[in-house]
All heavy atoms as TSV, in Angstrom:
chain	resi	resn	atom	element	x	y	z
A	1	MET	N	N	56.605	-28.549	-3.756
A	1	MET	CA	C	57.723	-28.844	-2.893
A	1	MET	C	C	57.566	-30.249	-2.345
A	1	MET	O	O	56.520	-30.604	-1.782
A	1	MET	CB	C	57.743	-27.821	-1.771
A	1	MET	CG	C	58.760	-28.060	-0.724
A	1	MET	SD	S	58.626	-26.738	0.505
A	1	MET	CE	C	59.963	-27.045	1.546
A	2	ALA	N	N	58.568	-31.033	-2.465
A	2	ALA	CA	C	58.541	-32.402	-1.995
A	2	ALA	C	C	58.629	-32.455	-0.466
A	2	ALA	O	O	59.302	-31.586	0.134
A	2	ALA	CB	C	59.656	-33.242	-2.600
A	3	PHE	N	N	57.923	-33.398	0.129
A	3	PHE	CA	C	57.959	-33.565	1.567
A	3	PHE	C	C	58.190	-35.011	1.929
A	3	PHE	O	O	57.640	-35.921	1.285
A	3	PHE	CB	C	56.627	-33.082	2.200
A	3	PHE	CG	C	56.534	-33.404	3.635
A	3	PHE	CD1	C	57.199	-32.596	4.563
A	3	PHE	CD2	C	55.809	-34.500	4.103
A	3	PHE	CE1	C	57.134	-32.913	5.913
A	3	PHE	CE2	C	55.710	-34.740	5.463
A	3	PHE	CZ	C	56.375	-33.957	6.348
A	4	SER	N	N	58.972	-35.252	2.911
A	4	SER	CA	C	59.187	-36.607	3.410
A	4	SER	C	C	58.815	-36.609	4.880
A	4	SER	O	O	59.090	-35.632	5.633
A	4	SER	CB	C	60.653	-36.979	3.292
A	4	SER	OG	O	60.956	-38.118	4.052
A	5	PRO	N	N	58.151	-37.653	5.357
A	5	PRO	CA	C	57.864	-37.742	6.789
A	5	PRO	C	C	59.122	-37.597	7.652
A	5	PRO	O	O	59.070	-37.166	8.791
A	5	PRO	CB	C	57.243	-39.085	6.951
A	5	PRO	CG	C	56.644	-39.425	5.598
A	5	PRO	CD	C	57.596	-38.789	4.637
A	6	ALA	N	N	60.283	-37.979	7.077
A	6	ALA	CA	C	61.499	-37.867	7.823
A	6	ALA	C	C	61.845	-36.388	8.088
A	6	ALA	O	O	62.632	-36.093	8.986
A	6	ALA	CB	C	62.649	-38.582	7.094
A	7	ASP	N	N	61.311	-35.473	7.302
A	7	ASP	CA	C	61.562	-34.053	7.486
A	7	ASP	C	C	60.698	-33.476	8.585
A	7	ASP	O	O	60.950	-32.341	9.031
A	7	ASP	CB	C	61.265	-33.299	6.173
A	7	ASP	CG	C	62.145	-33.692	5.029
A	7	ASP	OD1	O	63.313	-34.065	5.309
A	7	ASP	OD2	O	61.678	-33.637	3.900
A	8	SER	N	N	59.726	-34.180	9.027
A	8	SER	CA	C	58.779	-33.679	10.017
A	8	SER	C	C	59.406	-33.666	11.381
A	8	SER	O	O	60.126	-34.575	11.803
A	8	SER	CB	C	57.533	-34.604	10.072
A	8	SER	OG	O	56.753	-34.359	11.189
A	9	ARG	N	N	59.141	-32.566	12.104
A	9	ARG	CA	C	59.641	-32.486	13.490
A	9	ARG	C	C	58.904	-33.506	14.402
A	9	ARG	O	O	59.489	-33.955	15.364
A	9	ARG	CB	C	59.445	-31.065	14.042
A	9	ARG	CG	C	60.417	-30.059	13.378
A	9	ARG	CD	C	60.293	-28.727	13.961
A	9	ARG	NE	N	58.863	-28.257	13.881
A	9	ARG	CZ	C	58.396	-27.160	14.378
A	9	ARG	NH1	N	59.186	-26.344	14.992
A	9	ARG	NH2	N	57.118	-26.833	14.234
A	10	LEU	N	N	57.689	-33.826	14.043
A	10	LEU	CA	C	56.930	-34.803	14.843
A	10	LEU	C	C	57.252	-36.278	14.445
A	10	LEU	O	O	57.436	-37.091	15.293
A	10	LEU	CB	C	55.436	-34.562	14.688
A	10	LEU	CG	C	54.906	-33.243	15.230
A	10	LEU	CD1	C	53.427	-33.110	14.900
A	10	LEU	CD2	C	55.125	-33.151	16.707
A	11	LEU	N	N	57.287	-36.536	13.162
A	11	LEU	CA	C	57.509	-37.895	12.687
A	11	LEU	C	C	58.947	-38.245	12.461
A	11	LEU	O	O	59.351	-39.402	12.503
A	11	LEU	CB	C	56.697	-38.125	11.431
A	11	LEU	CG	C	55.177	-37.965	11.519
A	11	LEU	CD1	C	54.551	-38.137	10.176
A	11	LEU	CD2	C	54.582	-38.906	12.539
A	12	GLY	N	N	59.741	-37.260	12.150
A	12	GLY	CA	C	61.138	-37.467	11.819
A	12	GLY	C	C	61.927	-38.317	12.796
A	12	GLY	O	O	62.653	-39.257	12.459
A	13	PRO	N	N	61.753	-38.083	14.121
A	13	PRO	CA	C	62.491	-38.887	15.112
A	13	PRO	C	C	62.154	-40.372	15.058
A	13	PRO	O	O	62.965	-41.220	15.415
A	13	PRO	CB	C	62.068	-38.302	16.442
A	13	PRO	CG	C	61.698	-36.889	16.149
A	13	PRO	CD	C	61.080	-36.951	14.776
A	14	LEU	N	N	60.955	-40.709	14.557
A	14	LEU	CA	C	60.613	-42.137	14.414
A	14	LEU	C	C	61.510	-42.875	13.459
A	14	LEU	O	O	61.771	-44.013	13.577
A	14	LEU	CB	C	59.134	-42.273	13.956
A	14	LEU	CG	C	58.054	-41.758	14.866
A	14	LEU	CD1	C	56.679	-41.880	14.155
A	14	LEU	CD2	C	58.055	-42.519	16.170
A	15	PHE	N	N	62.016	-42.112	12.458
A	15	PHE	CA	C	62.851	-42.709	11.408
A	15	PHE	C	C	64.317	-42.875	11.841
A	15	PHE	O	O	65.102	-43.453	11.133
A	15	PHE	CB	C	62.736	-41.911	10.143
A	15	PHE	CG	C	61.352	-42.021	9.544
A	15	PHE	CD1	C	60.391	-41.073	9.867
A	15	PHE	CD2	C	61.008	-43.043	8.708
A	15	PHE	CE1	C	59.117	-41.141	9.328
A	15	PHE	CE2	C	59.724	-43.143	8.144
A	15	PHE	CZ	C	58.770	-42.230	8.485
A	16	SER	N	N	64.677	-42.313	13.000
A	16	SER	CA	C	66.043	-42.431	13.463
A	16	SER	C	C	66.254	-43.772	14.217
A	16	SER	O	O	67.373	-44.153	14.471
A	16	SER	CB	C	66.449	-41.243	14.335
A	16	SER	OG	O	65.655	-41.226	15.482
A	17	ASP	N	N	65.168	-44.381	14.602
A	17	ASP	CA	C	65.234	-45.685	15.280
A	17	ASP	C	C	65.123	-46.787	14.270
A	17	ASP	O	O	64.188	-46.844	13.482
A	17	ASP	CB	C	64.055	-45.800	16.291
A	17	ASP	CG	C	64.055	-47.084	17.034
A	17	ASP	OD1	O	63.572	-48.114	16.440
A	17	ASP	OD2	O	64.535	-47.143	18.161
A	18	PRO	N	N	66.132	-47.671	14.162
A	18	PRO	CA	C	66.104	-48.712	13.109
A	18	PRO	C	C	64.841	-49.586	13.125
A	18	PRO	O	O	64.365	-49.958	12.057
A	18	PRO	CB	C	67.364	-49.518	13.384
A	18	PRO	CG	C	68.206	-48.717	14.240
A	18	PRO	CD	C	67.318	-47.783	14.976
A	19	THR	N	N	64.386	-49.923	14.315
A	19	THR	CA	C	63.197	-50.787	14.374
A	19	THR	C	C	61.970	-50.050	13.812
A	19	THR	O	O	61.207	-50.634	13.021
A	19	THR	CB	C	62.893	-51.212	15.843
A	19	THR	OG1	O	64.043	-51.846	16.348
A	19	THR	CG2	C	61.677	-52.083	15.942
A	20	LEU	N	N	61.781	-48.789	14.162
A	20	LEU	CA	C	60.661	-48.045	13.674
A	20	LEU	C	C	60.865	-47.707	12.185
A	20	LEU	O	O	59.847	-47.744	11.401
A	20	LEU	CB	C	60.465	-46.736	14.481
A	20	LEU	CG	C	59.936	-46.978	15.895
A	20	LEU	CD1	C	59.890	-45.671	16.644
A	20	LEU	CD2	C	58.595	-47.633	15.891
A	21	ALA	N	N	62.073	-47.447	11.769
A	21	ALA	CA	C	62.309	-47.204	10.347
A	21	ALA	C	C	61.880	-48.433	9.526
A	21	ALA	O	O	61.312	-48.256	8.419
A	21	ALA	CB	C	63.782	-46.862	10.142
A	22	ASP	N	N	62.162	-49.610	10.016
A	22	ASP	CA	C	61.749	-50.840	9.314
A	22	ASP	C	C	60.226	-50.915	9.228
A	22	ASP	O	O	59.652	-51.352	8.211
A	22	ASP	CB	C	62.282	-52.100	10.013
A	22	ASP	CG	C	63.774	-52.306	9.763
A	22	ASP	OD1	O	64.310	-51.666	8.831
A	22	ASP	OD2	O	64.350	-53.088	10.500
A	23	LEU	N	N	59.540	-50.529	10.288
A	23	LEU	CA	C	58.059	-50.548	10.288
A	23	LEU	C	C	57.456	-49.649	9.236
A	23	LEU	O	O	56.389	-49.891	8.683
A	23	LEU	CB	C	57.491	-50.198	11.680
A	23	LEU	CG	C	57.738	-51.219	12.761
A	23	LEU	CD1	C	57.296	-50.635	14.107
A	23	LEU	CD2	C	56.957	-52.512	12.463
A	24	PHE	N	N	58.146	-48.517	8.966
A	24	PHE	CA	C	57.646	-47.538	8.030
A	24	PHE	C	C	58.322	-47.571	6.671
A	24	PHE	O	O	58.159	-46.683	5.832
A	24	PHE	CB	C	57.796	-46.121	8.604
A	24	PHE	CG	C	56.904	-45.843	9.802
A	24	PHE	CD1	C	57.355	-45.961	11.087
A	24	PHE	CD2	C	55.583	-45.526	9.578
A	24	PHE	CE1	C	56.518	-45.747	12.140
A	24	PHE	CE2	C	54.719	-45.289	10.628
A	24	PHE	CZ	C	55.207	-45.380	11.941
A	25	SER	N	N	59.072	-48.653	6.393
A	25	SER	CA	C	59.771	-48.787	5.126
A	25	SER	C	C	58.830	-48.993	3.981
A	25	SER	O	O	57.677	-49.393	4.152
A	25	SER	CB	C	60.775	-49.964	5.222
A	25	SER	OG	O	60.058	-51.174	5.198
A	26	ASP	N	N	59.339	-48.782	2.785
A	26	ASP	CA	C	58.518	-49.016	1.585
A	26	ASP	C	C	58.113	-50.510	1.469
A	26	ASP	O	O	56.956	-50.791	1.113
A	26	ASP	CB	C	59.323	-48.628	0.317
A	26	ASP	CG	C	59.566	-47.179	0.154
A	26	ASP	OD1	O	58.768	-46.380	0.751
A	26	ASP	OD2	O	60.506	-46.807	-0.537
A	27	GLU	N	N	59.047	-51.376	1.857
A	27	GLU	CA	C	58.748	-52.795	1.792
A	27	GLU	C	C	57.619	-53.147	2.782
A	27	GLU	O	O	56.743	-53.919	2.425
A	27	GLU	CB	C	60.002	-53.583	2.100
A	27	GLU	CG	C	61.097	-53.536	1.020
A	27	GLU	CD	C	61.910	-52.275	1.099
A	27	GLU	OE1	O	61.775	-51.456	2.027
A	27	GLU	OE2	O	62.730	-52.071	0.164
A	28	ALA	N	N	57.668	-52.617	3.958
A	28	ALA	CA	C	56.636	-52.888	4.951
A	28	ALA	C	C	55.291	-52.337	4.486
A	28	ALA	O	O	54.258	-53.003	4.644
A	28	ALA	CB	C	57.009	-52.296	6.312
A	29	PHE	N	N	55.301	-51.162	3.902
A	29	PHE	CA	C	54.062	-50.549	3.404
A	29	PHE	C	C	53.467	-51.428	2.304
A	29	PHE	O	O	52.232	-51.728	2.322
A	29	PHE	CB	C	54.340	-49.155	2.833
A	29	PHE	CG	C	53.152	-48.491	2.212
A	29	PHE	CD1	C	52.123	-48.023	3.037
A	29	PHE	CD2	C	53.017	-48.401	0.870
A	29	PHE	CE1	C	51.010	-47.386	2.445
A	29	PHE	CE2	C	51.946	-47.774	0.284
A	29	PHE	CZ	C	50.910	-47.296	1.066
A	30	ALA	N	N	54.298	-51.871	1.360
A	30	ALA	CA	C	53.790	-52.723	0.250
A	30	ALA	C	C	53.281	-54.054	0.794
A	30	ALA	O	O	52.246	-54.565	0.366
A	30	ALA	CB	C	54.867	-52.942	-0.790
A	31	ARG	N	N	53.989	-54.636	1.773
A	31	ARG	CA	C	53.552	-55.915	2.365
A	31	ARG	C	C	52.200	-55.771	3.056
A	31	ARG	O	O	51.294	-56.569	2.926
A	31	ARG	CB	C	54.608	-56.413	3.330
A	31	ARG	CG	C	54.296	-57.659	4.034
A	31	ARG	CD	C	54.148	-58.916	3.170
A	31	ARG	NE	N	55.270	-59.097	2.237
A	31	ARG	CZ	C	55.143	-59.799	1.088
A	31	ARG	NH1	N	53.995	-60.362	0.765
A	31	ARG	NH2	N	56.180	-59.939	0.302
A	32	ARG	N	N	51.975	-54.644	3.752
A	32	ARG	CA	C	50.690	-54.396	4.400
A	32	ARG	C	C	49.579	-54.237	3.387
A	32	ARG	O	O	48.462	-54.666	3.646
A	32	ARG	CB	C	50.775	-53.146	5.288
A	32	ARG	CG	C	51.741	-53.197	6.508
A	32	ARG	CD	C	51.489	-54.267	7.573
A	32	ARG	NE	N	51.774	-55.606	7.248
A	32	ARG	CZ	C	52.976	-56.238	7.341
A	32	ARG	NH1	N	54.024	-55.561	7.689
A	32	ARG	NH2	N	53.131	-57.500	7.001
A	33	MET	N	N	49.896	-53.652	2.239
A	33	MET	CA	C	48.864	-53.517	1.174
A	33	MET	C	C	48.471	-54.924	0.729
A	33	MET	O	O	47.271	-55.195	0.484
A	33	MET	CB	C	49.395	-52.679	0.011
A	33	MET	CG	C	49.558	-51.243	0.364
A	33	MET	SD	S	50.360	-50.227	-0.949
A	33	MET	CE	C	49.237	-50.476	-2.285
A	34	LEU	N	N	49.426	-55.837	0.589
A	34	LEU	CA	C	49.091	-57.181	0.171
A	34	LEU	C	C	48.308	-57.910	1.269
A	34	LEU	O	O	47.401	-58.706	0.970
A	34	LEU	CB	C	50.378	-57.952	-0.180
A	34	LEU	CG	C	51.081	-57.479	-1.465
A	34	LEU	CD1	C	52.443	-58.127	-1.567
A	34	LEU	CD2	C	50.224	-57.764	-2.672
A	35	ASP	N	N	48.638	-57.629	2.550
A	35	ASP	CA	C	47.878	-58.214	3.619
A	35	ASP	C	C	46.407	-57.763	3.581
A	35	ASP	O	O	45.507	-58.543	3.855
A	35	ASP	CB	C	48.474	-57.789	4.994
A	35	ASP	CG	C	49.827	-58.419	5.264
A	35	ASP	OD1	O	50.240	-59.373	4.542
A	35	ASP	OD2	O	50.534	-57.917	6.203
A	36	VAL	N	N	46.182	-56.491	3.226
A	36	VAL	CA	C	44.806	-55.976	3.126
A	36	VAL	C	C	44.092	-56.692	1.978
A	36	VAL	O	O	42.938	-57.078	2.141
A	36	VAL	CB	C	44.816	-54.470	2.913
A	36	VAL	CG1	C	43.475	-53.942	2.503
A	36	VAL	CG2	C	45.304	-53.752	4.199
A	37	GLU	N	N	44.753	-56.897	0.873
A	37	GLU	CA	C	44.120	-57.612	-0.232
A	37	GLU	C	C	43.723	-59.024	0.164
A	37	GLU	O	O	42.638	-59.517	-0.132
A	37	GLU	CB	C	45.037	-57.662	-1.473
A	37	GLU	CG	C	45.254	-56.303	-2.145
A	37	GLU	CD	C	43.999	-55.733	-2.697
A	37	GLU	OE1	O	43.065	-56.480	-3.109
A	37	GLU	OE2	O	43.894	-54.503	-2.717
A	38	ALA	N	N	44.573	-59.709	0.921
A	38	ALA	CA	C	44.265	-61.038	1.380
A	38	ALA	C	C	43.095	-61.017	2.348
A	38	ALA	O	O	42.175	-61.890	2.254
A	38	ALA	CB	C	45.519	-61.680	2.072
A	39	ALA	N	N	43.093	-60.054	3.265
A	39	ALA	CA	C	41.967	-59.959	4.211
A	39	ALA	C	C	40.678	-59.640	3.496
A	39	ALA	O	O	39.602	-60.189	3.847
A	39	ALA	CB	C	42.313	-58.866	5.243
A	40	LEU	N	N	40.749	-58.791	2.507
A	40	LEU	CA	C	39.521	-58.465	1.724
A	40	LEU	C	C	38.982	-59.705	1.052
A	40	LEU	O	O	37.773	-59.946	1.039
A	40	LEU	CB	C	39.841	-57.368	0.716
A	40	LEU	CG	C	38.700	-56.997	-0.243
A	40	LEU	CD1	C	37.482	-56.478	0.490
A	40	LEU	CD2	C	39.221	-55.974	-1.269
A	41	ALA	N	N	39.895	-60.472	0.438
A	41	ALA	CA	C	39.425	-61.719	-0.239
A	41	ALA	C	C	38.782	-62.682	0.751
A	41	ALA	O	O	37.726	-63.274	0.436
A	41	ALA	CB	C	40.612	-62.380	-0.934
A	42	ARG	N	N	39.373	-62.793	1.918
A	42	ARG	CA	C	38.758	-63.706	2.949
A	42	ARG	C	C	37.402	-63.185	3.392
A	42	ARG	O	O	36.485	-63.964	3.540
A	42	ARG	CB	C	39.688	-63.851	4.121
A	42	ARG	CG	C	40.896	-64.707	3.844
A	42	ARG	CD	C	41.701	-65.041	5.097
A	42	ARG	NE	N	42.260	-63.879	5.718
A	42	ARG	CZ	C	43.461	-63.352	5.454
A	42	ARG	NH1	N	44.220	-63.917	4.523
A	42	ARG	NH2	N	43.900	-62.307	6.117
A	43	ALA	N	N	37.283	-61.909	3.510
A	43	ALA	CA	C	35.976	-61.332	3.924
A	43	ALA	C	C	34.944	-61.515	2.824
A	43	ALA	O	O	33.793	-61.831	3.099
A	43	ALA	CB	C	36.148	-59.805	4.270
A	44	GLN	N	N	35.375	-61.321	1.556
A	44	GLN	CA	C	34.426	-61.508	0.481
A	44	GLN	C	C	33.973	-62.953	0.387
A	44	GLN	O	O	32.807	-63.248	0.111
A	44	GLN	CB	C	35.088	-61.085	-0.849
A	44	GLN	CG	C	35.255	-59.595	-0.962
A	44	GLN	CD	C	36.021	-59.148	-2.159
A	44	GLN	OE1	O	36.980	-59.834	-2.588
A	44	GLN	NE2	N	35.605	-58.053	-2.763
A	45	ALA	N	N	34.898	-63.900	0.640
A	45	ALA	CA	C	34.501	-65.306	0.642
A	45	ALA	C	C	33.519	-65.600	1.819
A	45	ALA	O	O	32.567	-66.328	1.647
A	45	ALA	CB	C	35.743	-66.187	0.750
A	46	ASP	N	N	33.758	-64.976	2.961
A	46	ASP	CA	C	32.886	-65.194	4.090
A	46	ASP	C	C	31.430	-64.796	3.821
A	46	ASP	O	O	30.520	-65.404	4.384
A	46	ASP	CB	C	33.383	-64.386	5.327
A	46	ASP	CG	C	34.640	-65.007	5.968
A	46	ASP	OD1	O	34.993	-66.183	5.605
A	46	ASP	OD2	O	35.244	-64.323	6.776
A	47	VAL	N	N	31.253	-63.798	2.965
A	47	VAL	CA	C	29.876	-63.365	2.664
A	47	VAL	C	C	29.412	-63.857	1.301
A	47	VAL	O	O	28.328	-63.471	0.858
A	47	VAL	CB	C	29.742	-61.811	2.751
A	47	VAL	CG1	C	30.008	-61.302	4.147
A	47	VAL	CG2	C	30.578	-61.126	1.707
A	48	GLY	N	N	30.170	-64.775	0.697
A	48	GLY	CA	C	29.711	-65.387	-0.521
A	48	GLY	C	C	29.951	-64.605	-1.809
A	48	GLY	O	O	29.390	-64.977	-2.846
A	49	MET	N	N	30.722	-63.550	-1.763
A	49	MET	CA	C	30.992	-62.758	-2.969
A	49	MET	C	C	31.924	-63.460	-3.905
A	49	MET	O	O	31.821	-63.269	-5.133
A	49	MET	CB	C	31.534	-61.405	-2.577
A	49	MET	CG	C	30.550	-60.443	-1.953
A	49	MET	SD	S	31.278	-58.848	-1.544
A	49	MET	CE	C	31.615	-58.179	-3.224
A	50	ILE	N	N	32.888	-64.196	-3.365
A	50	ILE	CA	C	33.818	-64.958	-4.190
A	50	ILE	C	C	33.956	-66.337	-3.597
A	50	ILE	O	O	33.669	-66.557	-2.403
A	50	ILE	CB	C	35.218	-64.295	-4.292
A	50	ILE	CG1	C	35.918	-64.236	-2.948
A	50	ILE	CG2	C	35.095	-62.903	-4.882
A	50	ILE	CD1	C	37.359	-63.735	-3.024
A	51	PRO	N	N	34.350	-67.312	-4.375
A	51	PRO	CA	C	34.528	-68.705	-3.871
A	51	PRO	C	C	35.656	-68.743	-2.845
A	51	PRO	O	O	36.624	-68.014	-2.929
A	51	PRO	CB	C	34.895	-69.474	-5.129
A	51	PRO	CG	C	34.466	-68.668	-6.288
A	51	PRO	CD	C	34.576	-67.248	-5.849
A	52	ASP	N	N	35.479	-69.667	-1.911
A	52	ASP	CA	C	36.567	-69.909	-0.875
A	52	ASP	C	C	37.910	-70.182	-1.529
A	52	ASP	O	O	38.967	-69.723	-1.074
A	52	ASP	CB	C	36.191	-71.005	0.073
A	52	ASP	CG	C	35.030	-70.685	1.023
A	52	ASP	OD1	O	34.737	-69.479	1.189
A	52	ASP	OD2	O	34.395	-71.608	1.523
A	53	ALA	N	N	37.913	-71.004	-2.606
A	53	ALA	CA	C	39.145	-71.352	-3.267
A	53	ALA	C	C	39.823	-70.127	-3.846
A	53	ALA	O	O	41.057	-70.016	-3.831
A	53	ALA	CB	C	38.865	-72.381	-4.399
A	54	SER	N	N	39.056	-69.162	-4.332
A	54	SER	CA	C	39.629	-67.915	-4.869
A	54	SER	C	C	40.287	-67.099	-3.778
A	54	SER	O	O	41.349	-66.543	-3.921
A	54	SER	CB	C	38.557	-67.101	-5.547
A	54	SER	OG	O	38.071	-67.797	-6.696
A	55	ALA	N	N	39.583	-67.013	-2.626
A	55	ALA	CA	C	40.122	-66.298	-1.504
A	55	ALA	C	C	41.431	-66.866	-1.035
A	55	ALA	O	O	42.395	-66.203	-0.724
A	55	ALA	CB	C	39.100	-66.226	-0.350
A	56	LEU	N	N	41.484	-68.213	-0.954
A	56	LEU	CA	C	42.688	-68.916	-0.557
A	56	LEU	C	C	43.831	-68.635	-1.556
A	56	LEU	O	O	44.972	-68.358	-1.165
A	56	LEU	CB	C	42.405	-70.422	-0.465
A	56	LEU	CG	C	43.588	-71.243	-0.020
A	56	LEU	CD1	C	44.095	-70.851	1.363
A	56	LEU	CD2	C	43.196	-72.736	-0.006
A	57	ALA	N	N	43.514	-68.700	-2.823
A	57	ALA	CA	C	44.533	-68.444	-3.866
A	57	ALA	C	C	45.058	-67.029	-3.770
A	57	ALA	O	O	46.286	-66.790	-3.841
A	57	ALA	CB	C	43.957	-68.713	-5.263
A	58	ILE	N	N	44.187	-66.058	-3.558
A	58	ILE	CA	C	44.598	-64.654	-3.411
A	58	ILE	C	C	45.475	-64.486	-2.172
A	58	ILE	O	O	46.506	-63.861	-2.219
A	58	ILE	CB	C	43.363	-63.734	-3.383
A	58	ILE	CG1	C	42.672	-63.701	-4.736
A	58	ILE	CG2	C	43.767	-62.313	-2.925
A	58	ILE	CD1	C	41.305	-63.060	-4.720
A	59	ALA	N	N	45.041	-65.078	-1.068
A	59	ALA	CA	C	45.823	-64.943	0.190
A	59	ALA	C	C	47.190	-65.581	0.042
A	59	ALA	O	O	48.195	-65.038	0.506
A	59	ALA	CB	C	45.021	-65.531	1.348
A	60	GLU	N	N	47.234	-66.748	-0.588
A	60	GLU	CA	C	48.529	-67.432	-0.775
A	60	GLU	C	C	49.449	-66.601	-1.707
A	60	GLU	O	O	50.631	-66.486	-1.439
A	60	GLU	CB	C	48.311	-68.843	-1.321
A	60	GLU	CG	C	47.758	-69.828	-0.278
A	60	GLU	CD	C	47.488	-71.180	-0.870
A	60	GLU	OE1	O	47.680	-71.400	-2.089
A	60	GLU	OE2	O	47.087	-72.062	-0.061
A	61	ALA	N	N	48.890	-66.090	-2.790
A	61	ALA	CA	C	49.685	-65.290	-3.706
A	61	ALA	C	C	50.174	-63.991	-3.019
A	61	ALA	O	O	51.356	-63.631	-3.174
A	61	ALA	CB	C	48.871	-64.950	-4.946
A	62	ALA	N	N	49.332	-63.374	-2.269
A	62	ALA	CA	C	49.714	-62.121	-1.594
A	62	ALA	C	C	50.808	-62.411	-0.570
A	62	ALA	O	O	51.716	-61.609	-0.384
A	62	ALA	CB	C	48.512	-61.447	-0.951
A	63	GLY	N	N	50.658	-63.511	0.137
A	63	GLY	CA	C	51.659	-63.851	1.179
A	63	GLY	C	C	52.982	-64.255	0.660
A	63	GLY	O	O	54.011	-64.054	1.365
A	64	SER	N	N	53.044	-64.764	-0.525
A	64	SER	CA	C	54.326	-65.240	-1.055
A	64	SER	C	C	54.934	-64.323	-2.142
A	64	SER	O	O	56.007	-64.624	-2.636
A	64	SER	CB	C	54.163	-66.651	-1.640
A	64	SER	OG	O	53.281	-66.619	-2.734
A	65	MET	N	N	54.245	-63.285	-2.477
A	65	MET	CA	C	54.674	-62.422	-3.567
A	65	MET	C	C	55.953	-61.674	-3.195
A	65	MET	O	O	56.107	-61.087	-2.123
A	65	MET	CB	C	53.583	-61.387	-3.875
A	65	MET	CG	C	53.893	-60.531	-5.082
A	65	MET	SD	S	52.532	-59.407	-5.466
A	65	MET	CE	C	51.302	-60.605	-6.027
A	66	ALA	N	N	56.956	-61.735	-4.068
A	66	ALA	CA	C	58.178	-60.962	-3.891
A	66	ALA	C	C	57.894	-59.520	-4.342
A	66	ALA	O	O	57.254	-59.277	-5.360
A	66	ALA	CB	C	59.270	-61.567	-4.741
A	67	ILE	N	N	58.328	-58.623	-3.521
A	67	ILE	CA	C	58.060	-57.181	-3.785
A	67	ILE	C	C	59.337	-56.527	-4.287
A	67	ILE	O	O	60.360	-56.541	-3.584
A	67	ILE	CB	C	57.557	-56.446	-2.534
A	67	ILE	CG1	C	56.294	-57.134	-2.016
A	67	ILE	CG2	C	57.334	-54.976	-2.819
A	67	ILE	CD1	C	55.861	-56.647	-0.671
A	68	ASP	N	N	59.318	-55.989	-5.489
A	68	ASP	CA	C	60.455	-55.226	-6.032
A	68	ASP	C	C	60.031	-53.771	-5.961
A	68	ASP	O	O	59.250	-53.317	-6.797
A	68	ASP	CB	C	60.742	-55.673	-7.471
A	68	ASP	CG	C	61.985	-54.951	-8.021
A	68	ASP	OD1	O	62.195	-53.773	-7.720
A	68	ASP	OD2	O	62.678	-55.636	-8.781
A	69	ILE	N	N	60.548	-53.043	-4.992
A	69	ILE	CA	C	60.136	-51.676	-4.741
A	69	ILE	C	C	60.498	-50.809	-5.976
A	69	ILE	O	O	59.732	-49.888	-6.344
A	69	ILE	CB	C	60.765	-51.120	-3.453
A	69	ILE	CG1	C	60.220	-51.859	-2.254
A	69	ILE	CG2	C	60.529	-49.620	-3.324
A	69	ILE	CD1	C	58.709	-51.750	-2.079
A	70	ASP	N	N	61.632	-51.056	-6.609
A	70	ASP	CA	C	61.991	-50.252	-7.772
A	70	ASP	C	C	61.005	-50.382	-8.880
A	70	ASP	O	O	60.571	-49.477	-9.571
A	70	ASP	CB	C	63.408	-50.578	-8.264
A	70	ASP	CG	C	64.466	-50.154	-7.230
A	70	ASP	OD1	O	64.245	-49.148	-6.550
A	70	ASP	OD2	O	65.481	-50.839	-7.189
A	71	ASP	N	N	60.607	-51.679	-9.153
A	71	ASP	CA	C	59.584	-51.922	-10.190
A	71	ASP	C	C	58.254	-51.278	-9.781
A	71	ASP	O	O	57.569	-50.663	-10.636
A	71	ASP	CB	C	59.334	-53.441	-10.336
A	71	ASP	CG	C	60.199	-54.049	-11.380
A	71	ASP	OD1	O	60.905	-53.337	-12.112
A	71	ASP	OD2	O	60.207	-55.303	-11.471
A	72	LEU	N	N	57.892	-51.412	-8.527
A	72	LEU	CA	C	56.602	-50.806	-8.051
A	72	LEU	C	C	56.627	-49.308	-8.206
A	72	LEU	O	O	55.646	-48.689	-8.614
A	72	LEU	CB	C	56.381	-51.216	-6.623
A	72	LEU	CG	C	55.025	-50.896	-6.008
A	72	LEU	CD1	C	53.915	-51.521	-6.807
A	72	LEU	CD2	C	55.000	-51.365	-4.542
A	73	ALA	N	N	57.763	-48.678	-7.932
A	73	ALA	CA	C	57.906	-47.231	-8.066
A	73	ALA	C	C	57.761	-46.790	-9.506
A	73	ALA	O	O	57.213	-45.714	-9.784
A	73	ALA	CB	C	59.217	-46.759	-7.451
A	74	ARG	N	N	58.276	-47.592	-10.380
A	74	ARG	CA	C	58.210	-47.211	-11.827
A	74	ARG	C	C	56.755	-47.365	-12.316
A	74	ARG	O	O	56.240	-46.692	-13.094
A	74	ARG	CB	C	59.074	-48.147	-12.685
A	74	ARG	CG	C	60.519	-47.669	-12.726
A	74	ARG	CD	C	61.349	-48.423	-13.760
A	74	ARG	NE	N	61.543	-49.789	-13.474
A	74	ARG	CZ	C	62.456	-50.287	-12.603
A	74	ARG	NH1	N	63.221	-49.461	-11.906
A	74	ARG	NH2	N	62.578	-51.573	-12.374
């Protein structure tokens, strides 16, 4: 049986507010995943696991990447 957080009695009301719905959107979720990748790269550079230039390139790519939710879903 499929479940959506919008079906939840506890979480559902969060999705009726446009501001909160934006925070929990697919686009916001995907953007946060890219933010985590950028942060991971910076942390790895800080401890010498990857070159600083690589961390910068990863962070720049993650920050400017266009997200196509339909492509990502497929």
